[in-house]
C-alpha positions in Angstrom: 3.6 106.6 63.6 0.7 106.3 66.0 0.7 104.2 69.2 -1.6 101.6 67.6 0.8 101.1 64.7 3.7 100.4 67.0 1.8 97.6 68.8 2.9 94.3 67.3 2.6 91.9 70.2 0.3 89.0 70.7 -0.8 87.6 74.1 -2.9 84.7 75.0 -4.3 83.2 78.2 -4.1 79.5 78.1 -6.7 78.5 80.6 -7.6 75.1 79.2 -5.4 72.0 79.4 -7.2 69.9 76.7 -4.9 68.5 74.0 -6.7 70.0 71.1 -6.9 73.5 72.7 -3.2 73.4 73.7 -2.3 72.4 70.1 -4.3 75.3 68.7 -2.7 77.7 71.2 0.8 76.7 70.2 0.0 76.8 66.4 -1.3 80.3 66.9 1.6 81.4 69.0 4.3 80.0 66.7 2.5 81.4 63.7 2.4 84.9 65.3 6.1 84.6 66.3 7.1 83.5 62.8 5.3 86.7 61.5 7.5 88.8 63.8 5.2 89.4 66.7 6.4 89.2 70.3 4.2 86.5 71.8 3.4 85.9 75.4 1.4 82.8 76.5 0.1 83.1 80.1 -0.8 79.7 81.5 -3.4 79.6 84.3 -5.6 77.0 86.0 -5.8 73.8 83.8 -3.5 75.3 81.2 -0.6 74.8 83.7 -0.9 71.0 83.0 0.6 71.7 79.5 3.8 72.9 81.3 4.1 70.1 83.8 7.1 67.8 83.6 6.3 64.2 82.7 8.2 62.6 85.6 7.0 62.7 89.1 8.8 65.3 91.2 8.7 64.6 94.9 8.0 67.8 96.8 8.2 67.5 100.6 6.2 70.5 101.7 2.9 69.8 100.0 -0.3 69.4 102.0 -2.8 66.7 101.4 -4.9 68.6 98.9 -1.9 69.7 96.9 -0.7 66.1 96.7 -4.2 65.1 95.5 -4.2 67.8 92.8 -0.7 66.6 91.6 -1.9 63.0 91.3 -5.2 63.8 89.5 -3.9 66.3 87.0 -2.2 65.2 83.8 1.6 65.4 83.8 2.7 67.3 80.7 1.7 67.6 77.0 1.8 63.9 76.2 -0.8 63.1 78.9 -3.5 65.6 77.9 -6.9 64.5 76.8 -9.1 65.8 73.9 -11.9 68.2 74.9 -14.4 66.2 72.8 -14.6 62.5 71.8 -11.8 61.4 74.1 -13.3 58.0 74.7 -11.0 57.0 77.5 -7.9 58.1 75.7 -8.7 56.5 72.3 -9.6 59.9 70.8 -6.3 61.4 71.8 -4.5 58.5 70.3 -6.4 58.7 67.1 -5.9 62.5 66.9 -2.1 62.1 67.3 -2.1 59.4 64.7 -4.1 61.6 62.2 -1.8 64.5 62.9 1.3 62.3 62.2 -0.3 61.1 58.9 -0.8 64.7 57.9 2.7 65.9 59.0 1.3 68.1 61.7 3.7 68.8 64.5 3.0 67.1 67.9 2.4 69.2 70.9 5.9 68.6 72.4 7.3 69.7 69.0 5.2 72.8 68.9 6.3 73.7 72.4 10.0 73.3 71.4 9.3 75.4 68.3 7.7 78.1 70.4 10.8 78.1 72.6 13.0 78.4 69.6 10.9 81.3 68.3 11.3 83.1 71.7 7.7 82.8 72.6 7.4 83.8 76.3 5.6 81.2 78.3 4.5 82.4 81.7 3.1 80.3 84.5 0.5 82.0 86.7 2.0 82.1 90.2 -1.4 82.6 91.9 -2.8 79.4 90.2 0.4 77.5 91.1 -0.2 78.4 94.7 -3.9 77.4 94.6 -3.1 74.0 92.9 0.0 73.4 94.9 2.4 73.4 91.9 6.0 74.2 92.4 8.5 75.6 89.9 10.4 72.2 90.0 7.4 70.5 88.6 7.2 72.7 85.5 9.3 72.5 82.4 12.5 74.5 82.1 12.7 77.8 80.2 9.4 79.3 81.4 8.7 82.4 83.4 6.6 83.0 86.5 4.4 86.0 87.1 0.9 87.1 88.2 -2.0 88.5 86.3 -0.7 92.1 86.6 2.3 91.2 84.5 0.1 89.5 81.9 -2.2 92.6 81.7 0.7 94.9 81.2 1.8 92.8 78.2 -1.7 92.6 76.9 -1.9 96.4 76.8 0.9 96.4 74.3 -0.7 93.7 72.2 -2.9 94.1 69.1 -3.9 90.4 69.4 -5.2 89.1 72.8 -6.7 85.7 73.0 -8.3 83.5 75.7 -8.1 79.8 75.0 
Protein backbone atom coordinates (compact mmCIF):
# COMPACT_ATOMS: atom_id res chain seq x y z
CA UNK A 1 0.00 0.00 0.00
CA UNK A 2 1.44 3.40 -0.97
CA UNK A 3 1.83 6.29 1.46
CA UNK A 4 -1.02 8.14 -0.27
CA UNK A 5 -3.41 5.24 0.25
CA UNK A 6 -2.69 5.20 3.98
CA UNK A 7 -3.62 8.86 4.44
CA UNK A 8 -7.21 9.01 5.60
CA UNK A 9 -7.22 12.12 7.74
CA UNK A 10 -9.08 15.38 7.22
CA UNK A 11 -7.97 18.70 8.61
CA UNK A 12 -9.50 22.12 8.43
CA UNK A 13 -8.61 25.58 9.56
CA UNK A 14 -11.67 27.32 10.98
CA UNK A 15 -10.67 30.96 10.55
CA UNK A 16 -14.12 32.48 10.36
CA UNK A 17 -16.59 32.87 13.21
CA UNK A 18 -19.73 33.45 11.16
CA UNK A 19 -22.67 31.18 12.00
CA UNK A 20 -23.17 29.79 8.50
CA UNK A 21 -19.47 29.05 8.01
CA UNK A 22 -19.20 27.42 11.43
CA UNK A 23 -22.21 25.22 10.65
CA UNK A 24 -20.67 24.21 7.31
CA UNK A 25 -17.36 23.42 9.07
CA UNK A 26 -19.03 21.10 11.56
CA UNK A 27 -21.23 19.41 8.95
CA UNK A 28 -18.10 18.62 6.92
CA UNK A 29 -16.17 17.53 10.02
CA UNK A 30 -18.89 15.22 11.34
CA UNK A 31 -19.52 13.82 7.86
CA UNK A 32 -15.83 13.01 7.42
CA UNK A 33 -15.63 11.48 10.92
CA UNK A 34 -18.72 9.36 10.22
CA UNK A 35 -16.92 8.08 7.08
CA UNK A 36 -14.03 6.90 9.25
CA UNK A 37 -11.60 9.79 8.81
CA UNK A 38 -9.62 11.18 11.71
CA UNK A 39 -10.63 14.85 11.71
CA UNK A 40 -8.77 17.81 13.17
CA UNK A 41 -10.35 21.25 13.28
CA UNK A 42 -7.85 24.05 13.98
CA UNK A 43 -9.62 27.18 15.24
CA UNK A 44 -7.79 30.46 14.75
CA UNK A 45 -8.59 34.17 14.78
CA UNK A 46 -12.38 34.74 14.58
CA UNK A 47 -13.00 30.98 14.50
CA UNK A 48 -12.08 30.89 18.19
CA UNK A 49 -15.41 32.58 18.97
CA UNK A 50 -17.13 29.30 18.07
CA UNK A 51 -15.35 27.70 21.03
CA UNK A 52 -16.03 30.41 23.59
CA UNK A 53 -18.15 29.61 26.61
CA UNK A 54 -21.44 31.52 26.75
CA UNK A 55 -21.03 32.76 30.31
CA UNK A 56 -18.68 35.59 31.21
CA UNK A 57 -15.49 34.31 32.80
CA UNK A 58 -13.67 36.89 34.92
CA UNK A 59 -9.95 36.80 34.21
CA UNK A 60 -7.90 39.04 36.48
CA UNK A 61 -4.65 39.37 34.48
CA UNK A 62 -6.06 40.80 31.23
CA UNK A 63 -4.90 44.17 29.95
CA UNK A 64 -7.26 46.83 28.58
CA UNK A 65 -7.17 45.65 24.94
CA UNK A 66 -7.71 42.02 25.93
CA UNK A 67 -10.74 43.04 27.99
CA UNK A 68 -12.09 45.04 25.03
CA UNK A 69 -11.66 42.07 22.65
CA UNK A 70 -13.51 39.86 25.13
CA UNK A 71 -16.44 42.29 25.27
CA UNK A 72 -16.67 42.83 21.51
CA UNK A 73 -16.41 39.22 20.33
CA UNK A 74 -19.43 36.89 20.39
CA UNK A 75 -19.48 34.40 23.23
CA UNK A 76 -20.03 30.92 21.84
CA UNK A 77 -21.94 29.25 19.04
CA UNK A 78 -25.37 30.64 19.97
CA UNK A 79 -24.17 34.24 19.59
CA UNK A 80 -22.62 34.02 16.12
CA UNK A 81 -23.96 36.12 13.26
CA UNK A 82 -24.57 35.20 9.62
CA UNK A 83 -21.90 36.22 7.11
CA UNK A 84 -24.54 37.63 4.76
CA UNK A 85 -28.03 39.05 5.37
CA UNK A 86 -27.67 39.18 9.15
CA UNK A 87 -29.85 42.29 9.48
CA UNK A 88 -29.07 42.99 13.12
CA UNK A 89 -29.55 39.37 14.16
CA UNK A 90 -32.85 38.78 12.33
CA UNK A 91 -31.06 36.77 9.65
CA UNK A 92 -29.46 34.47 12.23
CA UNK A 93 -32.83 33.97 13.89
CA UNK A 94 -34.51 33.13 10.56
CA UNK A 95 -31.69 30.76 9.58
CA UNK A 96 -32.02 28.87 12.87
CA UNK A 97 -35.81 28.72 12.41
CA UNK A 98 -35.46 27.35 8.87
CA UNK A 99 -32.89 24.79 10.02
CA UNK A 100 -35.25 23.61 12.76
CA UNK A 101 -38.14 23.29 10.26
CA UNK A 102 -35.93 21.14 8.03
CA UNK A 103 -34.57 19.02 10.91
CA UNK A 104 -31.01 20.30 10.51
CA UNK A 105 -28.94 20.09 13.67
CA UNK A 106 -28.10 23.35 15.45
CA UNK A 107 -24.50 24.46 15.79
CA UNK A 108 -24.35 23.41 19.48
CA UNK A 109 -25.74 19.98 18.48
CA UNK A 110 -23.17 19.70 15.67
CA UNK A 111 -20.38 20.56 18.11
CA UNK A 112 -21.61 17.86 20.51
CA UNK A 113 -21.85 15.39 17.63
CA UNK A 114 -18.28 16.23 16.60
CA UNK A 115 -17.08 15.57 20.15
CA UNK A 116 -18.97 12.25 20.21
CA UNK A 117 -17.27 11.30 16.91
CA UNK A 118 -13.83 12.16 18.38
CA UNK A 119 -13.23 15.12 16.10
CA UNK A 120 -10.15 16.83 17.47
CA UNK A 121 -10.83 20.52 18.07
CA UNK A 122 -7.67 22.56 18.54
CA UNK A 123 -7.50 26.21 19.61
CA UNK A 124 -4.58 28.20 18.17
CA UNK A 125 -2.49 29.31 21.13
CA UNK A 126 -0.82 32.17 19.22
CA UNK A 127 -4.21 33.68 18.34
CA UNK A 128 -5.39 33.16 21.91
CA UNK A 129 -2.41 35.21 23.08
CA UNK A 130 -3.06 37.96 20.50
CA UNK A 131 -6.76 38.19 21.39
CA UNK A 132 -6.24 37.76 25.11
CA UNK A 133 -8.30 34.57 25.34
CA UNK A 134 -7.55 32.15 28.16
CA UNK A 135 -8.24 28.41 28.33
CA UNK A 136 -10.89 29.00 31.01
CA UNK A 137 -12.93 31.01 28.49
CA UNK A 138 -13.13 28.19 25.95
CA UNK A 139 -15.31 25.09 26.05
CA UNK A 140 -14.15 21.89 27.69
CA UNK A 141 -12.79 18.99 25.68
CA UNK A 142 -10.63 20.93 23.24
CA UNK A 143 -6.88 20.92 22.73
CA UNK A 144 -4.39 23.78 22.51
CA UNK A 145 -1.53 23.98 20.02
CA UNK A 146 0.29 26.15 17.53
CA UNK A 147 0.43 26.16 13.76
CA UNK A 148 3.29 23.63 13.62
CA UNK A 149 1.03 21.05 15.24
CA UNK A 150 -1.71 21.73 12.69
CA UNK A 151 0.74 21.53 9.77
CA UNK A 152 2.04 18.16 11.01
CA UNK A 153 -1.52 16.81 11.01
CA UNK A 154 -2.28 18.37 7.64
CA UNK A 155 0.67 16.50 6.11
CA UNK A 156 -1.11 13.25 7.01
CA UNK A 157 -4.41 14.38 5.56
CA UNK A 158 -5.90 13.76 2.16
CA UNK A 159 -8.49 16.48 2.78
CA UNK A 160 -7.32 19.91 3.98
CA UNK A 161 -9.75 22.82 4.10
CA UNK A 162 -9.67 26.50 5.04
CA UNK A 163 -13.02 27.91 6.15
